C-alpha positions in Angstrom: -32.2 -104.6 -52.3 -34.3 -107.5 -50.9 -34.7 -110.6 -53.0 -38.0 -112.4 -53.0 -38.1 -115.8 -54.8 -41.6 -116.8 -53.9 -44.0 -115.8 -56.7 -46.7 -113.8 -55.0 -49.3 -114.9 -57.5 -48.8 -118.6 -57.4 -47.2 -119.0 -54.0 -44.5 -121.2 -55.5 -40.8 -120.8 -54.6 -38.3 -120.4 -57.4 -35.1 -122.2 -56.4 -32.9 -120.7 -59.2 -34.3 -117.3 -60.2 -31.8 -116.7 -63.1 -33.7 -116.1 -66.3 -37.1 -115.7 -64.6 -39.1 -112.5 -64.9 -39.0 -110.0 -62.0 -39.9 -106.5 -60.9 -38.2 -104.2 -58.6 -40.6 -102.1 -56.5 -39.3 -98.9 -55.2 -35.7 -98.0 -54.7 -33.0 -98.1 -52.1 -31.8 -100.9 -49.8 -35.3 -102.1 -48.8 -36.7 -102.2 -52.4 -37.8 -105.7 -53.1 -36.8 -107.6 -56.3 -39.7 -110.0 -56.8 -39.3 -113.0 -59.1 -42.2 -114.7 -60.9 -42.6 -118.2 -62.5 -43.9 -116.7 -65.7 -44.7 -113.5 -67.6 -48.4 -114.2 -67.0 -47.8 -114.2 -63.3 -45.7 -111.1 -63.4 -48.3 -109.3 -65.5 -51.1 -110.3 -63.0 -49.0 -108.8 -60.2 -48.5 -105.6 -62.1 -52.3 -105.3 -62.8 -53.0 -105.2 -59.0 -53.8 -101.6 -58.0 -52.2 -100.5 -54.8 -53.5 -98.0 -52.4 -51.2 -95.2 -51.3 -52.9 -93.8 -48.1 -50.5 -90.8 -48.0 -51.5 -89.8 -51.6 -54.9 -91.3 -52.3 -56.9 -90.2 -49.2 -58.1 -86.7 -48.6 -56.5 -84.6 -45.8 -57.5 -86.3 -42.6 -56.6 -83.3 -40.4 -59.5 -82.4 -38.3 -59.4 -78.7 -37.5 -62.4 -78.9 -35.1 -61.5 -78.6 -31.5 -62.0 -81.5 -29.2 -64.4 -81.2 -26.3 -61.5 -81.1 -23.8 -60.0 -78.1 -25.7 -63.1 -76.0 -25.6 
């Protein structure tokens, strides 16, 4: 797990994160644990919608043959 002590909403660094709100995004060794200065800041972060290109976009496979393949 990666620890991030800079609040992504305010940009302020939290020097002693014990007792501050946080979220863990994802799982595994690279999942970030992100600390926030306040619940308001945490909630603002959680309200941001993320794009997931592998899930949100239609199939981008182009079955048409390229000019060189004709």
